[in-house]
C-alpha positions in Angstrom: 0.2 -56.1 8.9 -0.6 -54.9 5.4 -3.8 -53.2 6.7 -1.8 -51.1 9.1 0.8 -50.3 6.5 -1.8 -49.2 4.0 -3.6 -47.3 6.7 -0.4 -45.4 7.7 0.0 -44.6 4.0 -3.5 -43.2 3.8 -2.9 -41.0 6.9 0.4 -39.8 5.5 -1.2 -38.9 2.1 -4.0 -37.1 3.9 -1.6 -35.0 5.9 0.4 -34.2 2.8 -2.9 -33.1 1.2 -3.7 -30.9 4.2 -0.3 -29.2 4.1 -0.4 -28.7 0.4 -4.0 -27.4 0.6 -3.0 -24.9 3.3 -0.2 -23.7 1.1 -2.6 -23.1 -1.8 -5.1 -21.4 0.5 -2.4 -18.9 1.6 -0.9 -18.2 -1.8 -2.2 -14.6 -1.5 -1.3 -14.1 2.2 1.4 -11.5 2.6 4.4 -12.7 4.6 3.2 -16.4 4.5 5.8 -19.1 4.4 4.9 -22.4 2.8 5.2 -25.7 4.6 6.5 -29.1 3.6 5.4 -32.4 5.0 8.3 -34.6 5.8 7.9 -38.4 6.3 10.0 -41.3 7.6 9.6 -45.0 7.4 8.7 -47.3 10.4 10.3 -50.6 11.4 9.0 -52.8 14.1 11.6 -53.5 16.8 12.3 -57.0 18.2 14.0 -58.3 21.3 17.2 -59.2 19.4 17.2 -56.2 17.1 15.7 -55.5 13.7 17.9 -57.8 11.7 19.0 -57.4 8.1 15.8 -58.7 6.6 13.4 -56.8 8.7 10.2 -55.7 6.9 8.8 -52.2 7.2 5.7 -51.3 9.2 4.6 -48.2 7.2 5.2 -44.5 7.3 4.7 -41.6 9.7 4.8 -37.9 9.6 8.1 -36.9 11.1 7.8 -33.1 10.7 6.0 -30.3 9.0 8.8 -27.8 8.2 8.3 -24.2 7.0 10.4 -22.9 4.2 11.5 -19.3 5.0 12.8 -18.4 1.5 12.2 -14.9 0.3 8.9 -13.9 -1.2 8.5 -11.3 -3.9 8.4 -7.6 -2.9 5.1 -6.0 -4.0 5.1 -2.1 -3.8 2.0 -0.4 -2.5 0.8 3.2 -1.9 0.8 3.0 1.9 3.9 4.4 3.5 3.5 2.2 6.6 3.3 -1.0 4.6 6.7 -2.7 5.4 8.5 -5.6 3.7 11.8 -7.3 4.8 14.2 -8.0 2.0 16.4 -10.6 3.6 16.6 -12.2 7.0 14.6 -11.2 10.0 11.1 -10.8 11.5 9.0 -7.8 12.7 8.4 -8.0 16.4 4.9 -7.2 17.6 3.3 -7.1 21.0 -0.2 -8.0 22.0 -0.4 -6.5 25.5 3.0 -7.8 26.3 2.8 -11.1 24.5 5.6 -11.1 21.9 5.3 -12.7 18.5 7.1 -12.4 15.2 5.9 -11.8 11.7 6.9 -11.1 8.1 3.5 -9.6 7.2 4.0 -5.8 7.1 0.4 -4.5 7.2 0.9 -1.5 9.5 -0.9 1.6 10.3 -1.6 3.9 13.3 -4.3 3.7 16.0 -6.1 6.7 17.6 -3.1 7.4 19.8 -0.5 7.3 17.0 0.9 3.9 17.9 2.0 1.8 14.9 -0.1 -1.4 14.9 -0.6 -4.3 12.5 -4.0 -5.3 11.1 -4.8 -7.3 14.3 -4.0 -4.3 16.6 -0.6 -5.6 17.8 2.0 -3.0 18.5 5.1 -2.8 16.3 8.3 -2.8 18.4 11.4 -0.7 18.0 13.6 2.0 19.5 11.7 5.1 20.8 13.0 8.7 21.0 13.8 10.6 24.2 12.6 14.0 25.2 15.4 15.6 23.1 14.4 13.7 20.0 17.3 11.3 20.1 16.9 7.6 19.5 17.1 5.4 22.6 19.1 2.6 21.1 18.7 -0.6 23.0 15.4 0.2 24.7 12.6 -1.7 22.8 9.0 -0.6 23.2 5.8 0.2 21.2 6.5 2.7 18.4 4.5 5.8 18.3 4.1 8.6 15.8 3.9 12.1 17.3 1.1 13.9 15.4 1.5 17.3 17.2 2.8 20.3 15.4 6.5 20.9 15.3 7.6 24.0 17.3 9.4 26.8 15.5 13.1 27.2 15.8 14.8 30.7 15.7 17.6 31.2 13.3 21.0 31.2 14.9 23.3 30.6 12.0 23.2 31.6 8.3 25.8 30.3 5.9 26.2 31.7 2.4 28.5 31.0 -0.6 28.3 33.6 -3.4 30.4 35.2 -6.1 30.7 39.0 -6.6 31.5 40.1 -10.2 35.0 41.5 -10.2 34.3 43.3 -13.5 31.6 45.5 -11.9 32.2 49.3 -11.7 31.5 51.4 -8.7 27.8 52.4 -8.7 26.9 55.7 -10.3 25.0 56.8 -7.2 27.5 57.1 -4.3 24.8 57.3 -1.7 23.3 53.9 -0.9 19.5 53.7 -1.1 17.8 50.3 -1.1 15.1 51.7 -3.4 17.7 52.8 -6.0 19.3 50.0 -8.0 21.9 52.4 -9.2 23.3 52.7 -5.7 24.4 49.1 -5.4 25.7 46.3 -7.7 23.7 43.3 -6.6 21.5 42.0 -3.8 20.1 38.8 -2.3 17.4 38.0 0.2 17.2 35.1 2.7 14.3 34.2 5.1 15.2 33.9 8.7 12.9 33.1 11.7 12.2 34.4 15.2 11.1 32.4 18.3 7.5 32.5 17.2 8.3 31.2 13.7 7.7 34.5 12.0 9.6 34.8 8.7 11.8 37.9 8.3 13.6 39.0 5.1 17.4 39.3 5.5 18.5 41.4 2.5 22.2 42.1 1.6 23.1 44.8 -0.8 26.6 44.6 -2.3 28.3 47.9 -3.3 31.7 47.9 -5.0 33.9 50.6 -3.4 37.2 49.9 -5.2 39.6 47.2 -6.4 38.9 44.1 -4.3 36.8 46.0 -1.8 33.0 46.0 -1.3 30.5 47.2 1.3 27.8 44.8 2.3 24.7 46.7 3.5 22.4 44.5 5.6 18.8 45.1 6.4 16.2 42.8 8.0 12.6 43.8 7.1 14.0 47.1 5.8 15.6 48.1 9.1 19.1 47.9 10.7 19.2 44.6 12.5 21.2 46.1 15.4 19.5 49.5 15.8 16.0 48.9 14.4 16.4 52.1 12.3 14.7 52.0 8.9 16.9 52.3 5.8 20.0 52.6 8.0 21.9 49.4 7.0 24.5 47.5 8.9 27.6 48.1 6.8 30.3 45.4 6.6 33.5 45.8 4.6 34.4 42.8 2.4 38.0 42.6 1.2 39.3 40.1 -1.3 42.8 39.0 -2.1 44.3 39.1 -5.6 43.1 35.5 -6.2 39.5 36.5 -5.5 39.3 34.9 -2.0 37.6 36.6 0.9 40.0 38.0 3.5 37.4 38.8 6.1 38.1 36.3 8.9 35.0 36.0 11.1 31.2 35.8 10.5 29.1 38.9 10.8 27.5 39.2 14.2 23.7 39.9 14.0 23.0 39.1 17.7 21.5 42.5 18.4 18.6 41.9 16.0 15.1 42.7 17.4 12.3 41.1 15.2 9.8 43.7 14.0 6.6 43.9 12.1 5.9 46.5 9.4 2.5 48.3 9.4 1.0 51.5 8.0 1.8 53.6 5.0 4.7 54.4 4.8 5.6 51.1 6.7 6.6 51.6 10.3 8.6 49.0 12.1 7.4 47.9 15.6 8.5 45.0 17.8 6.4 42.0 17.0 6.5 40.4 20.5 9.0 37.7 19.6 12.7 37.6 20.1 15.7 36.4 18.1 18.0 33.6 19.0 20.6 34.7 21.6 23.3 34.5 18.9 22.8 35.1 15.2 25.8 34.9 12.9 26.1 35.3 9.1 29.0 33.2 7.8 30.2 34.2 4.3 33.8 32.9 4.5 33.3 30.9 1.2 32.5 34.1 -0.8 34.6 34.8 -3.9 35.2 37.7 -6.3 35.7 36.3 -9.8 35.0 37.6 -13.3 31.6 36.0 -13.4 28.1 37.3 -12.9 26.8 37.6 -9.3 25.4 34.3 -8.1 24.5 32.8 -4.8 25.9 29.2 -5.0 24.6 28.0 -1.6 22.6 29.3 1.3 21.6 27.5 4.5 20.0 28.7 7.8 19.0 26.6 10.7 15.7 28.2 11.7 12.2 27.3 10.6 8.5 28.1 11.3 6.0 25.8 12.9 5.0 22.8 10.9 2.1 20.3 10.6 2.7 16.6 10.1 2.6 16.0 6.3 3.8 12.4 6.0 5.9 9.5 7.2 9.1 8.1 5.6 11.0 5.0 6.7 14.5 4.2 5.5 16.0 0.7 4.9 17.4 0.6 8.4 13.9 1.2 9.9 14.4 4.8 11.0 11.0 6.5 11.0 11.0 10.2 9.9 8.1 12.5 10.3 8.0 15.1 7.4 6.4 18.5 8.2 4.9 21.2 6.1 7.8 23.5 7.0 10.2 21.3 5.1 11.7 19.8 8.2 11.9 16.1 9.2 12.3 14.5 12.6 13.2 11.0 13.7 10.2 9.4 15.4 11.8 6.0 16.2 13.3 3.0 14.6 11.8 -0.4 13.7 13.9 -3.4 14.9 14.1 -6.8 13.4 14.6 -10.1 15.2 16.4 -13.2 13.9 16.9 -16.7 15.4 19.7 -19.3 15.2 17.1 -21.9 14.1 14.0 -20.3 12.4 12.7 -23.8 11.8 12.2 -24.0 15.6 9.7 -21.2 15.6 6.1 -22.2 16.4 3.4 -20.9 14.1 0.4 -19.5 16.0 -1.7 -18.2 13.1 -2.3 -14.7 11.8 1.0 -15.1 9.9 2.9 -15.0 13.2 5.4 -17.2 15.1 6.5 -17.4 18.7 9.9 -18.5 19.9 10.6 -21.9 21.4 13.4 -23.7 23.0 14.4 -25.1 19.6 14.5 -21.7 18.0 16.7 -20.1 20.6 16.6 -16.5 21.8 15.9 -13.7 19.3 18.7 -11.4 18.3 17.3 -7.9 17.8 18.9 -5.1 15.7 17.9 -2.5 13.2 17.5 -3.5 9.5 20.8 -3.9 7.5 22.7 -4.7 10.7 24.8 -7.9 10.4 22.9 -10.6 8.5 19.5 -8.8 8.9 17.7 -7.7 5.7 16.7 -4.2 4.7 13.3 -2.8 5.3 11.3 -1.7 2.3 8.7 1.0 3.1 5.5 1.2 1.0 5.8 -2.5 0.1 4.6 -5.9 1.2 6.3 -9.3 0.9 4.2 -11.8 -1.0 3.6 -15.4 0.0 6.5 -17.6 -1.1 4.1 -20.3 -2.3 4.7 -21.4 -5.9 1.2 -22.5 -7.1 2.6 -24.7 -9.9 4.6 -26.7 -7.5 1.7 -27.1 -5.1 -0.6 -28.3 -7.8 1.9 -31.0 -8.8 2.1 -31.9 -5.1 -1.6 -32.3 -5.0 -1.5 -34.8 -7.9 1.4 -36.8 -6.2 -0.5 -36.9 -2.8 -3.7 -38.0 -4.6 -1.8 -40.8 -6.4 -0.2 -41.8 -3.1 -3.6 -42.0 -1.4 -5.0 -44.1 -4.3 -2.0 -46.5 -4.1 -2.3 -47.0 -0.4 -6.0 -47.6 -0.7 -5.2 -50.2 -3.3 -2.9 -51.9 -0.8 -5.8 -52.2 1.7 -8.1 -53.4 -1.1 -5.6 -56.1 -2.1 -5.1 -57.2 1.5 -8.8 -57.4 1.9 -9.1 -59.6 -1.2 -6.4 -61.9 0.0 -8.0 -62.2 3.5 -11.3 -63.0 1.9 -9.7 -65.8 -0.2 -8.3 -67.4 3.0 -11.5 -67.0 4.9 -13.4 -68.7 2.0 -11.2 -71.7 1.8 -13.2 -75.0 2.4 
């Protein structure tokens, strides 16, 4: 009996050494989760039960459990390196075979699909033809590398202050080339359907107490008549508190985009058109006793743009950043979690697959419910503590030596009995 007990102890110590050695070997593996060998004692059963004085029959390996505690977050220079700070797993697909991982080594293949370092596709919510996220539909995530099409300007919003202490200009006849014929001016770039930039310039001329004329030119011509140096004139009236009384935005819908050529410059149609509606909203303008200043300006048009980079927020939304200053959602990474993560089956490559014991995955974007946040440009380190594992090595070695001593002692006793005369 003692031989079998000692042998079971040797086997248990060997398995403990194997588990500890595997932990040490993967101390530098991103997303790796350390394992722990769990043992239980063995008692031989009898027909009438074990009884209160039953002797043990050794030890067996009852389970090898993985510890899914958080590893350190290590920041890298790769925007598609991803780490999970909290609960959850990345879901990847190998030609339809689904597995789960905490290792966030991701990049793109030749077709723009986001893949890990084994070529498995990262899963998430795609975008539809209108650029909107398709929440609930999970598929392979792909980065669109094509140029972003231009968008013509349809709305311009401005907030500015006109200096109430200004005098009426000395030159009563407005001339955009004569600064003495206006008090102040500002220029904003707007865009046509081909992404060409055009200079929208506003010249503000004080005409009396609380009244101003705003002379508007686009590329030096009237936006509604295309006549050079003949501005579109809009009267601005302020109340005694300096608030603008003009009720509706200025309509620039008649604007025909032009190009200037020759000396002196001659305006000719450039082949593009403007947005069907173009409005200039200045309802937040003021007239106070401060210097002229544009406090805010926004317009919704832009030129064509090339892909300049990728950004991912903590919920997993993927934004493509373009050279025109715009950004566009390209998809959203989803995370999966399980009722019993200990039930997941490790399959190598720092990946797991679900089992009956783990239950079905619950999939949601990062920061949803109990799911962790996604850190872009970072990797989760292995959660192995080398100091603990080295101590475990010593303990396992001592256990092995002690069980070997049990066998050695049993052998000596057996030899004594055999040698009796």
